[in-house]
C-alpha positions in Angstrom: 160.3 139.9 -8.7 159.0 139.0 -12.2 160.1 135.4 -11.8 158.4 135.1 -8.4 155.1 136.7 -9.7 155.3 134.2 -12.7 155.4 131.5 -10.2 152.5 133.0 -8.3 150.5 132.7 -11.5 151.6 129.0 -11.6 150.2 128.6 -8.1 146.8 130.1 -9.3 146.7 127.2 -11.8 147.7 124.6 -9.3 145.4 125.8 -6.4 142.7 123.5 -7.8 143.7 121.3 -4.9 142.2 123.8 -2.6 138.8 123.3 -4.1 139.1 119.6 -5.2 136.8 118.5 -2.4 134.2 121.0 -3.5 134.4 119.8 -7.1 134.0 116.2 -5.9 130.9 117.1 -4.0 129.3 119.3 -6.6 129.9 117.1 -9.7 130.0 113.7 -7.8 133.3 112.8 -9.5 135.5 109.8 -8.5 139.0 110.0 -7.1 140.4 109.2 -10.5 138.5 112.1 -12.2 139.5 114.4 -9.3 143.1 113.5 -9.6 143.1 114.2 -13.4 142.4 117.9 -12.5 145.8 117.9 -10.9 147.5 115.6 -13.4 146.8 117.9 -16.3 149.7 120.0 -15.2 151.9 117.0 -15.5 150.7 116.2 -18.9 151.4 119.8 -19.9 154.8 119.4 -18.6 155.5 116.4 -20.6 154.3 118.1 -23.7 156.4 121.2 -22.9 159.4 119.2 -22.1 159.3 117.5 -25.5 158.2 120.3 -27.8 158.6 123.4 -25.7 162.1 124.2 -26.7 161.1 124.5 -30.3 158.4 127.0 -29.3 160.9 128.9 -27.2 163.4 128.9 -30.2 160.7 130.2 -32.5 159.1 133.0 -30.4 161.6 133.6 -27.6 161.3 133.3 -23.8 159.4 136.5 -23.2 156.6 135.6 -25.7 156.5 132.1 -24.5 156.1 133.3 -20.9 153.4 135.8 -21.9 151.4 133.1 -23.7 151.8 130.8 -20.7 150.4 133.3 -18.3 147.5 134.0 -20.7 146.7 130.3 -20.8 146.7 130.1 -17.0 144.3 133.2 -16.8 141.8 131.6 -19.3 142.0 128.2 -17.6 141.3 129.6 -14.1 138.3 131.4 -15.6 136.9 128.2 -17.1 137.6 126.3 -13.8 135.6 128.9 -11.8 132.8 129.3 -14.3 132.5 125.7 -15.6 129.1 124.2 -15.2 130.3 120.6 -15.4 133.5 118.7 -14.7 134.5 118.3 -18.4 134.7 122.1 -18.6 136.7 122.4 -15.3 139.0 119.6 -16.5 139.6 121.5 -19.8 140.3 124.6 -17.7 142.9 122.8 -15.6 144.4 121.5 -18.9 144.9 125.0 -20.0 146.4 126.1 -16.7 148.5 122.9 -16.7 149.8 123.8 -20.1 150.6 127.4 -19.2 152.1 126.4 -15.9 154.2 123.8 -17.6 155.8 126.5 -19.9 156.5 128.6 -16.9 158.2 125.6 -15.2 160.1 124.9 -18.4 161.4 128.4 -19.1 162.0 129.7 -15.6 164.9 127.6 -14.2 167.1 128.3 -17.2 166.2 131.9 -17.0 167.1 132.1 -13.3 170.3 130.1 -14.0 171.3 132.6 -16.8 170.6 135.6 -14.6 172.0 134.5 -11.4 174.9 132.2 -12.4 176.7 130.5 -9.7 174.1 131.7 -7.1 171.2 129.9 -8.9 170.4 127.5 -5.9 169.8 130.3 -3.4 168.0 132.5 -6.0 165.9 129.6 -7.2 164.9 128.7 -3.6 163.9 132.3 -2.8 161.9 132.6 -6.0 160.2 129.3 -5.4 159.6 130.3 -1.8 157.4 133.3 -2.7 154.6 131.2 -4.3 154.2 129.6 -1.0 152.7 132.9 0.2 150.4 132.9 -2.9 149.2 129.5 -1.9 148.6 130.7 1.5 146.4 133.5 0.1 144.3 131.1 -1.8 143.9 128.8 1.1 143.0 131.4 3.7 140.8 133.5 1.6 138.9 130.7 -0.1 138.7 128.8 3.1 137.1 131.9 4.8 134.6 132.1 2.0 133.7 128.4 2.3 133.4 128.7 6.1 130.9 131.6 5.6 128.9 129.3 3.3 129.8 131.3 0.2 131.2 130.2 -3.2 134.9 129.8 -3.8 134.7 131.0 -7.3 134.8 134.8 -6.9 137.8 134.9 -4.6 139.7 132.4 -6.8 139.2 134.6 -9.8 139.9 137.8 -7.9 143.3 136.6 -6.4 144.3 135.3 -9.9 143.4 138.7 -11.4 145.5 140.4 -8.8 148.6 138.4 -9.5 148.0 138.9 -13.3 147.9 142.7 -13.0 150.9 142.8 -10.7 153.0 140.6 -13.1 152.0 142.8 -16.0 153.1 145.9 -14.2 156.3 144.6 -12.8 157.5 142.4 -15.8 156.7 144.9 -18.7 160.1 146.8 -18.5 162.2 143.6 -17.6 164.7 142.4 -20.1 164.7 138.6 -20.2 168.0 136.7 -20.8 167.8 135.1 -24.3 169.5 131.8 -23.3 172.2 129.8 -25.0 171.3 127.2 -27.6 173.7 124.5 -28.8 172.2 122.7 -31.8 168.9 120.9 -32.1 167.1 119.8 -28.9 167.3 116.0 -28.3 166.5 113.5 -25.6 169.7 111.6 -26.4 171.4 112.9 -23.3 169.2 110.6 -21.3 171.6 107.8 -22.3 174.2 109.3 -20.1 174.2 108.4 -16.5 175.3 111.9 -15.5 172.1 113.2 -17.0 169.6 110.3 -16.2 170.4 109.8 -12.5 170.0 113.4 -11.3 166.9 113.7 -13.5 165.4 110.7 -11.7 166.2 112.4 -8.5 164.1 115.4 -9.5 161.3 113.0 -10.4 161.5 111.3 -6.9 161.5 114.8 -5.2 158.4 116.1 -7.0 156.5 112.7 -6.5 157.0 113.0 -2.8 156.1 116.7 -2.2 153.6 117.5 -5.0 151.4 114.5 -4.4 150.7 115.6 -0.8 150.2 119.2 -1.8 147.5 118.5 -4.4 145.6 116.2 -1.9 146.2 118.1 1.3 142.8 119.9 1.5 140.9 116.9 0.5 142.8 114.7 3.0 142.1 117.0 5.9 138.4 117.2 4.9 137.8 113.5 4.3 140.2 111.8 6.6 140.7 114.5 9.3 136.9 115.3 9.2 137.6 119.1 9.1 134.9 121.3 7.5 135.5 122.3 3.9 136.5 125.9 4.9 138.6 124.7 7.8 140.4 122.2 5.7 141.3 124.8 3.2 142.6 127.1 5.9 144.5 124.4 7.8 146.1 123.1 4.6 147.7 126.5 4.1 150.4 125.4 6.6 151.9 123.2 3.8 152.7 126.3 1.7 153.8 128.3 4.7 156.3 125.7 5.8 157.6 125.2 2.2 158.2 129.0 2.0 160.0 129.0 5.4 162.1 126.0 4.4 163.2 127.6 1.1 164.0 130.9 2.7 166.0 129.1 5.3 167.8 126.9 2.8 171.2 128.7 2.9 171.2 128.2 6.7 170.1 124.6 6.4 173.0 123.9 3.9 175.5 125.7 6.2 174.3 123.5 9.1 173.8 120.1 7.4 175.8 120.5 4.2 175.4 117.6 1.7 173.0 115.7 4.1 170.4 118.5 3.8 168.7 116.6 0.9 168.4 113.2 2.6 167.3 114.8 5.9 164.6 116.7 4.0 163.4 113.5 2.5 163.3 111.8 5.9 161.4 114.8 7.5 158.7 114.6 4.7 158.3 110.9 5.1 158.0 111.2 8.9 155.3 113.9 8.5 153.3 111.8 5.9 153.5 108.7 8.2 152.1 110.8 11.1 149.3 111.9 8.8 148.5 108.2 8.0 148.8 106.5 11.4 148.1 109.0 14.1 144.4 109.7 14.6 142.8 113.1 15.0 142.8 116.3 13.0 145.6 118.0 15.1 148.0 115.1 14.2 147.1 115.3 10.5 147.9 119.1 10.6 151.1 118.4 12.5 152.1 115.8 9.9 151.3 118.2 7.1 153.4 120.9 8.8 156.4 118.6 8.8 155.8 117.4 5.3 155.7 121.0 4.1 159.0 121.9 5.8 160.7 118.6 4.7 159.5 119.1 1.1 160.5 122.7 0.7 164.3 122.1 -0.1 163.7 119.0 -2.3 162.9 120.7 -5.7 165.5 123.6 -5.5 168.3 121.1 -4.3 167.6 118.4 -6.9 167.3 120.9 -9.7 170.6 122.6 -8.7 172.2 119.1 -8.5 171.0 118.4 -12.0 172.3 121.6 -13.4 175.7 121.0 -11.6 176.0 117.4 -13.0 174.5 117.8 -16.5 175.6 121.5 -17.0 178.4 120.6 -19.5 176.1 118.4 -21.6 173.0 120.6 -22.0 172.4 124.4 -22.8 170.3 126.4 -20.4 167.1 126.2 -22.5 167.4 122.4 -22.8 168.0 122.1 -19.1 164.6 123.7 -18.5 163.0 121.2 -20.8 164.6 118.3 -19.0 163.4 119.7 -15.7 159.9 120.1 -17.1 160.0 116.5 -18.2 161.0 115.4 -14.7 158.2 117.4 -13.1 155.8 116.3 -15.7 156.5 112.6 -15.1 156.0 113.0 -11.4 153.0 115.3 -11.5 151.2 113.2 -14.0 151.8 109.9 -12.1 151.8 111.0 -8.4 148.3 112.6 -7.9 146.6 110.1 -10.3 148.2 107.1 -8.6 147.1 108.4 -5.3 143.6 108.8 -6.5 143.4 105.3 -8.0 144.9 103.9 -4.8 142.4 105.9 -2.7 139.4 104.4 -4.7 140.7 100.9 -3.7 142.0 101.2 -0.2 140.8 104.6 1.0 142.6 108.0 0.9 144.0 107.6 4.4 146.1 104.5 3.6 146.8 105.5 0.1 149.1 108.3 1.4 151.5 105.6 2.7 153.0 105.8 -0.8 154.6 109.1 0.2 156.8 107.7 3.1 158.0 105.0 0.7 159.0 107.6 -1.9 160.7 109.7 0.8 162.7 106.7 2.1 163.8 105.9 -1.4 164.9 109.4 -1.9 166.7 109.6 1.4 168.7 106.4 0.6 169.5 107.2 -3.1 170.5 110.8 -2.5 172.4 110.5 0.7 176.0 111.8 0.8 178.5 109.4 -0.6 181.4 110.4 1.6 
């Protein structure tokens, strides 16, 4: 429960995508500046991946997570109260840094606590934030539809998760984690580490890029109202939640092919969003993207732990996962924003089916 609520705080930091269109309209910012609001999380992940292990070694997992949650809370406050885009961008930098630490610490913590059952546990813990994303989308969308500001509900939902986390997590004992010598990036030279790490990058590039731009896409390309776009985009989080909860059944049915089939589903959904006209088609495509994207991160992280587990300790594993997510989160939304400024947001999304096809081919079952 504590891990799930920690990820809910991460969702609070990442839900800037819900209000990205509002920020663009209010501050008249370009696609690049808008994308930077999402990419700060990726930059934070890169920083955490390189130096975060040293911080965890010094202060411990519990203190590191507490500081990360505090940074998210302060960042959301600046995002909501900022009078200009440099302030809101600084706010997202804080939420990105805090969220990055959560992403770095949590996989190793879950792995230490659940052991061989980490894949199922990780999928379940990662599924709950989908409901948090749903709350942000529906409630903020309702406020926007009523002609009211998105800022009070954004702050209120974040405060609710913060209080719940403080109450639930206070008595919890956090696994300390194993450490084997000094943290180093040298394992990247080994194929058993680099290849599954690149698979995580591919997975996050494919699903996170759509998630951060979903509301803006439905608003600008699907011509939905600001409030309606936020509400309709909530289907992405709902379907990711359902896919992750259903992951054990999907694995029982499709086995090793689950990952490739998930990539193909995501790519199909993104293609529908691009080429089929009309708002209903865009929402249908986003629905398929959400369900297809749900299993990608848990499965690629589990594969990384399985293949690189004898070369890295649990704390370092989290750092490598953070680096993978950071590389993808930094490049994905920003690249889409740059492409959107050149060819338009509708056709810029075609990069996602290409990434999905790459993932389906490179991560297909070998037997």
